[in-house]
C-alpha positions in Angstrom: 25.4 5.3 1.5 24.8 1.2 2.6 25.2 1.7 6.3 21.7 4.3 6.0 20.0 1.8 3.5 19.9 -0.6 6.2 19.0 1.9 8.8 16.1 2.9 6.2 14.5 -0.9 5.0 14.9 -1.5 9.2 12.0 0.8 10.3 10.4 -0.2 7.1 10.5 -3.7 9.0 9.9 -2.6 12.0 6.4 -0.1 10.6 5.0 -3.4 8.6 5.3 -6.1 11.6 3.8 -3.2 14.1 0.3 -2.6 12.0 0.4 -6.6 11.0 1.2 -7.9 14.4 -1.2 -4.9 16.2 -3.5 -5.2 13.4 -4.0 -1.5 13.5 -5.9 -1.9 10.3 -9.3 -3.2 11.8 -8.0 -1.4 15.9 -7.2 1.7 14.4 -7.5 2.3 11.2 -6.2 6.4 10.9 -2.9 5.8 12.7 -2.5 2.3 9.8 -3.0 4.5 7.1 -0.1 7.8 8.7 2.1 4.4 9.1 1.6 3.4 5.9 2.3 6.5 4.5 5.3 6.7 6.2 6.3 3.6 4.7 5.9 4.3 1.2 8.2 7.3 1.5 11.1 5.3 3.2 10.2 3.0 -0.1 10.7 6.0 -2.2 13.2 7.5 -0.6 15.3 3.1 -0.7 14.9 3.2 -3.5 16.5 6.7 -5.0 19.3 5.5 -2.7 19.6 2.3 -4.3 19.6 3.5 -7.4 22.3 6.8 -6.7 24.4 4.0 -4.9 24.3 2.1 -8.6 25.4 5.3 -10.6 28.8 6.3 -8.6 
């Protein structure tokens, strides 16, 4: 389970870097918004998985 959480966190960091480094908010707002929505989904998934591992 920890491996999955690490993969999701790495994916989230990669997307955040991509938005920041490519200046997507200035260049392509639609794509930046889609990727930010994806980041939010990853954050929720990470949070849920961490809660499940703590309960077990």
